[in-house]
Each structure stands twice: as C-alpha cells, then as structure tokens.
N, C-alpha and C positions, 0 to 999 in steps of 0.2 A: 504494500500500500504506500502510495506517495504522500509525503508531507511537504507540500510546496506552498510556502507563504506568499509566493510571488505570482502564482498563476492567475488568480482572480483579477488583480489590478492590471497585469500585463495583457491578459486577454481582452479586458474592457478597453484598454488603450488601443490595442490593435484593431478592434472593431471600428474605432473612430478615426484611426490615423494610417491604416495600411495603404500602401501605394496600390493603385489599380494597374496590375500587371497581367498580361494576357495568359501567362502560364499558371496563374492562380485562379482563373475563373472555374466555375463548377464543371464546365464542359471541356476543360483542357485535357488533352489526351496524355497518357503516360509518356508517350514518345516526345510530346512537346515539353513536358517537365524534364525529361532526361536531357534534351537538347539545351534547355535553359541552364541546367545545372553545369553542364560541361562548358558552356559559353561564359558563365558567370565566374568561373574560376580565374582569379587574378584580373578580372575585367569589370569595370563599373556598369551598372544597369543602363545608364544613358547611352553607352556605346553598344551594349548587347541588344537593346530593343530593336533597332532597325535591322541588325544582322539576323536576329531570331525570326523576325517577321518575313524576311526574304527567304530564309532557309525553309521555314514551314510552308510557305507558299509553293516553293519548288518541290520539296520533299515532305509531304504531309504525313507519310508513314515510313517506317524503316525500309519496307520493300521498295519504295520509290528511290531511296538513296542507294540501296544495295544493288540496284540495276545498273548504276553508273560507276565508272572508274573512280578510284580514290582521288585521282587528280582533280576531278570536278569538285570534290569536297574542299580541297585545298584552294581551288580557284574561288569558290563561293565564300570561303572564309575571309577573303579579301584582307583588310588591314586590322583585323580584330586582335592580332597578336598571338604568340605562342601557337603557331599553326599545326603543331603535332596533335593538338586537340581535334583538328578536323579529321586526321587519320584515325584517331581513336573513335570518333563518332561513326565514321564509315565502317570500321571494323565491328563496332557494336551493331550497326544496322545489318551487316551481313550475318553475324551470329544470330541475331534476333530473327531474321528472316529464315535462315536455314535450320535453326535448332529449336525455335520456339513459335513456329507458325506465324511469324510476323508480329507477335504480341510481346510488348515489353513485359518481362516476368514480374509477377507480384510477390515472389518469394525472395526474402533478403539474401539468403545464401546463393540463390541462383543469380541474382543481380551482381553479387560479388564475383561470380565466375565469368562475367562478360569482359571482353577485352578492355583493359585500361580503366575499369571501374574499381575504385577504392572504397574504403569503409565509409567515408563521408557521403559520396555520391549514392552508394547503395542505400544508406539510411535515409537520405533526402528523398530519393525516388519512392521508396517504400512508404515514407510518411506522407509526402505531398501529393503523390499520384494515387496512392491506395489507402490513405488514412490509417496507416498502421502506427504502432507504438514503438518508436525507436529514438534513441538519443542522437540528435543531429548536431554535430559539433563543428561549426565553422569558426573562423576567426572572430566574427561578431559575437557569437554565442559564448565562446570561451572568455571573451573580454567582459561581457555582462556578468557571467557567473563568477569570474575572478574578483570583480569589484563588489558585487552584491553579497556574495557568500563568504569569500575568504579575505576581503579587505585589501586586496592587492590591485594596483592600478592596471597592470598588464599581466596576462597569463604567461606561463613559461614559453620559451621559443619553440619547444617541441611538446606536442600533446602528451600528457601523462595518464597513467592508469587512474590516478586520483581524480583527474578531471572527468574521465569517462564515468567513473563510479558516482561522482557527484551529479553529473547530468542524468544518469539513469535513476538516481534516487529522487530526483525532482520531477520525473515524468508523471503526469496525472494518470490514474489507473485506467480510465476509459480511453480506448484507442483513438477515437475521433477527437477527443479533447487533447490528448497527448500530441496528435499531429498538428492541431491548431496551436498549441503551446510552442511546438518546435519552430513554426514559421513566425510566430509572434515575437518570441525572444530574439530571433535572428533579426527581425525588422527593428526591434528596439535598439539593438547594437548598431545597425546600419544608419538609423536616423537620429538617435538621441544619445546613446552611450557610445559615442564615437571615440576613436583612438586619441585624437589630438585636442579636440574641443568639445568635451561632453556637455550636453545641455541638461544639467542636473535639475534645473528649475522645471523642466518639462517632463521629467521622468516619473512614471507612475509608482516606482518603488524606491524613490529617493529616501523616504523615511525609514526604509528597512535596509538600506545599502550599507554594508559594513565599511566600505571604503569612504563613503561620504561621512558617515557618523564618526569615523576616526580622523576627520579633518583632511581627507584626500591626500595622504602621504605620497610623496613622489617615489617612483619605482622605475628602474630601467625598462624602457619600452622599445617598440620597434624602431629601427633606424629611420631617420628622415630620408625620404627619397630625394636624391639630388638629380642633376642633369647628367645621368649616367648613360643615356641612350646614344647621344651623338658620338660618332667615331668608334662605336663598339662593333664587335663581330655581329651582334644582333641587328644593328642597323644595316650592315652590309648584307646579311641574309635577307632582310626585308626588301632591300632594293633588288636583289637578284630574283627573289620570288615575284616581285611586282612585274618584272619584265616577262616572266613565264606566264603569269596569270593573264596579262594583257594580250598575249599572243595566242591565237587559236591553233597555231602550228608550232612544232619544235623550233627552238631558237638556236642560232649559230653562236659559237663561243665568243666571237668578237662583240656580239650584242651584249653579252654578259660582262665582258671585260670593260665595256664603256661606262659601267655604272659606278666604278670605284677605282681610284688611281693606284692605291697601294696593292701591288700584285700579290705579295705574300699574304696579306690579310684577306684579299678577295678570294684567293685559291683556298685558303683555310675555311672561309665561310661556305664556299661552294662544296668543298669536301664534306663539311658538316651536314649540309642539306641532303647530299646524296646518302650519307651514313644514316640520317634520320628517316629516310624513305620519302622525303618530300620532293625530291628531284630525281629523274631517271637520266643517266648518261646513255646516249644512243650510239650504235656502232659507227654511224657516219660522223661522229664528233659533235653532233648537236645535243641539246638538252631539252627535256620536256617534263611537265608534271607527271606524276605516276599514272600509269595506264590501268 
C-alpha cells in the first residue's frame, strides 16, 4: 500500500496546469506514446512537437515505418539531434511488426526486450499508453523526489536503487491513479520544480518539501550547458548528415568534404557515422543513408 502525501495536491495541480500535448490525449495510440518518449529524450517539447506530428502523419503505425528503409527514419529525423534514436525507432517498428502483430506490447518485460528500449522508456510506455502501475523515473521526477522527500537540491548523477525504491513506495495503489501520478510529477518537474529556477511559490507541495523547509540548501547540481556544440565532432556529423538527408540520391565524397575544412576531424566524424549505422559507404565511393 502506498503512503504518498504528495499525490492529492500534485494530481489536482496537474488537472489544472498540464500542457495539452497530442501524445497525452485519450485516443493517443501506444505507438504515438513510444515515438514521443524516444523523441523527448534529451530534447525539449517545443522542438519535439513538430517532428512528432510529421512523423505520425507519415508513419501512423509501426508497420508503416517498418516498410521503409532505416535511412528514411534518419532523413525524417531531420535536425532533432542524436539521430541514432531514429534507428532505434525503426528497429522497434520492425520488431513490433514482425514479432508482435504490429501492436506495441503492453507487457513491461516485453517492452524491455524491444531494440534500444531501456527501463525508463518501458515504464513510461506501460504507464502512459496502458495505464499501468510503474515507477517512471526521468530527470524531472528524480529532481522532484530528491527535493521533496530527501531535502537535496539535485539527485545523484547516476540513478540509485534508493531512488527507485522511493519512487515505487510513492506509487498510488490503483493502477490508473499511479499512471496519472507518474505523468503529473514529471510535469511538475518540467514546469515548476525546474533545475535552475524552481518556482516554489507555484508548487502544490511546497509546504511539504523537505528541501524548501530546510531553507533550500545548495547542492552540486548538473553542469551548466555552455556553447559546446560549435566546432565539435557532433557539429561536423550534423553537417554531413544534412547533406545526405537533403539528397534523394547517394552523395559523392567531394560533396561531403565541402562541409568542413578540417580533414582529420571531418574523416573522424564520417567514420563515426558509418560505425553508428547512420551512413552507408557504397562500392562506387559515394555515401548514402542506410538502405
């Protein structure tokens, strides 16, 4: 039995403040939830929304995506970042189509067996798509629980067994309520209990929050993001992929060479794309998205 002093105020807050997102609607398919969860990893909602809408319009079911080469998933991913996620979604679509009759599994263990699906994503899909009772621990939830329950400003860098046990102990006993709690506390972390500027005055559990009641003691938190993209191999990979995405045909090597002056860095980035399965080198010396 759960003893959760936060669930009633957090659920009431969510009812009035939740963002209207298409993957949260009652008629959202499990596939649409899975796509949203993969896209939202390391990417804010404002960037995911148009990409998710375009993706779902083109591939409304796993079978639609599975029929196409994985390179089309990479092309459709466009500039969303971390494009290996596109390959993971394509691999999931193939597995779901071939092994599960085109239906996203509703069993947590089976979700975990899908290509590239980890503990968080499996719990999120089982909870948000199927209304099941699972501890869904993303960065936002971990931060809320660290502050409210343990009085620490930021959770540990690596998720601990103690965090998982705490999250499980706070799950409401009814599955449908637990699923609602999972998304509600996540939303609270995203909108109010933020990493850098928490809006404690707007928080429904501020009066119960151990961190606030202790005077909000400072704690080592996540590193501030600097301008680390410019000049990095990641930027080079992005430029190389952009050339390939924009071309319907394989691309000659000199077209790729033109995107970056530093030959050593450019070749390193291209080799990494090939190694990651995002680019196929062809026998004639040209390059293409994976077929």
